[in-house]
C-alpha positions in Angstrom: -16.1 22.7 8.9 -14.6 20.7 11.7 -11.5 18.6 11.0 -8.4 17.2 12.6 -6.3 18.7 9.7 -6.4 22.6 9.9 -4.4 22.7 6.6 -2.7 20.8 3.9 0.8 21.4 2.8 0.9 22.8 -0.5 4.4 21.5 -1.1 6.9 19.5 1.0 10.1 17.7 0.7 9.8 14.2 -0.4 11.8 12.9 2.6 9.1 14.4 4.8 5.9 13.4 2.9 6.3 10.4 0.8 3.5 9.4 -1.6 2.3 6.9 1.0 2.1 9.7 3.7 0.4 12.0 1.1 -2.2 9.1 0.4 -2.8 8.5 4.1 -3.3 12.2 4.6 -5.8 12.4 1.7 -7.7 9.5 2.9 -7.7 10.9 6.5 -9.6 14.0 5.3 -11.5 12.4 2.4 -14.8 13.2 3.7 -13.9 16.9 4.6 -12.4 17.3 1.2 -15.6 16.1 -0.5 -17.6 18.3 1.8 -15.4 21.3 1.1 -15.5 20.7 -2.7 -19.4 20.5 -2.6 -19.5 23.6 -0.5 -17.4 25.4 -3.3 -19.6 24.0 -6.1 -16.8 21.8 -7.5 -17.9 18.5 -9.0 -15.6 15.6 -9.1 -17.7 12.4 -9.8 -14.8 10.1 -9.0 -15.0 11.0 -5.4 -18.6 9.5 -5.4 -17.6 6.4 -7.8 -17.5 3.4 -5.5 -15.0 1.5 -7.6 -12.6 4.5 -7.7 -12.9 4.9 -4.0 -12.1 1.3 -3.5 -9.0 1.6 -5.7 -7.9 4.6 -3.7 -8.3 2.8 -0.3 -6.4 -0.2 -1.8 -3.7 2.0 -3.2 -3.2 3.8 0.2 -3.0 0.4 1.9 -0.7 -1.1 -0.4 1.5 1.9 -0.8 1.8 1.7 3.0 3.1 -1.9 2.9 5.5 -1.0 0.0 6.9 1.9 2.2 7.3 -0.4 5.0 9.4 -2.8 2.8 11.4 0.3 1.5 12.2 1.5 5.1 13.2 -2.0 6.0 15.6 -2.4 3.0 17.2 0.9 3.8 18.1 0.2 7.4 21.6 0.8 8.3 24.0 -2.1 8.9 22.2 -4.5 6.6 23.8 -7.3 4.9 22.8 -8.7 1.4 21.5 -11.7 3.2 19.4 -9.5 5.6 17.9 -7.7 2.4 17.2 -11.0 0.7 15.2 -12.3 3.8 13.2 -9.0 3.9 12.5 -9.3 0.2 11.6 -13.1 0.5 9.4 -12.3 3.5 7.5 -9.6 1.7 6.7 -11.8 -1.5 5.4 -14.2 1.1 3.2 -11.5 2.7 1.9 -10.8 -0.8 0.3 -14.4 -0.9 -1.1 -13.8 2.6 -2.5 -10.3 1.4 -4.2 -12.0 -1.6 -5.8 -14.7 0.8 -6.9 -11.9 3.1 -8.6 -9.8 0.4 -10.1 -12.9 -1.2 -11.8 -13.8 2.0 -12.8 -10.2 2.6 -11.1 -10.2 5.8 -9.0 -7.2 5.2 -6.8 -7.8 8.2 -3.8 -6.1 6.5 -5.8 -3.5 4.6 -7.3 -1.1 7.4 -8.7 1.5 4.8 -10.6 -1.5 2.8 -11.8 -2.9 6.0 -13.2 0.4 6.9 -14.8 0.9 3.5 -16.3 -2.6 3.6 -18.5 -1.8 6.5 -20.2 0.8 4.3 -19.9 -0.8 0.7 -19.6 -4.1 -0.8 -16.1 -4.7 -2.3 -15.4 -6.6 -5.3 -12.2 -8.5 -4.4 -11.4 -10.1 -7.8 -9.6 -7.1 -9.2 -7.7 -6.5 -6.2 -6.5 -10.0 -5.9 -5.4 -9.9 -9.5 -3.4 -6.7 -8.8 -1.7 -8.4 -5.7 -0.9 -11.5 -7.8 0.6 -9.3 -10.5 2.6 -7.3 -8.0 3.9 -10.7 -6.5 4.8 -11.8 -10.1 6.6 -8.4 -10.7 8.5 -8.8 -7.5 9.7 -12.3 -8.4 10.4 -11.5 -12.0 12.3 -8.3 -11.5 14.3 -9.2 -8.3 14.4 -12.9 -8.8 17.7 -12.6 -11.0 19.2 -10.4 -8.5 18.6 -12.7 -5.5 19.5 -15.9 -7.6 23.2 -14.9 -6.6 22.2 -14.7 -3.0 20.9 -18.2 -2.8 24.4 -19.6 -2.7 25.2 -17.1 0.0 22.0 -18.1 1.8 23.0 -21.8 1.6 26.5 -21.2 2.8 24.9 -19.4 5.8 23.2 -22.7 6.9 26.6 -24.4 7.0 
């Protein structure tokens, strides 16, 4: 079996391999994993289930965006205002992501874009999830940032 990955880590430090990186790696060798399991006589029907694979690809893409947000929020020397701007920009990106998926462009979802060349993708459920994620970000963090609005307005002065 020819593969760009010669082995998979059995365990690793969380700092080295986040969930997003693990998903990227899984998706990167997805076909090889399916072939290996078939060779060993192991049957995992979800690996052939189109809806499940779409969810996996979306999860991989959105987790990448969330990891990117997380890294930006953890950057050294950031002020609360910088973090507020980063959060506000991400919430705005979620609306763009929803439009991107609704039009089946998948500009911001590389794994879904690649999958869409082979399968038709129902975007309604994905758009619903992105909308819910946007709502959760606004609800959960909205109260925290309410206090920052005053600071943000004084920054304009």
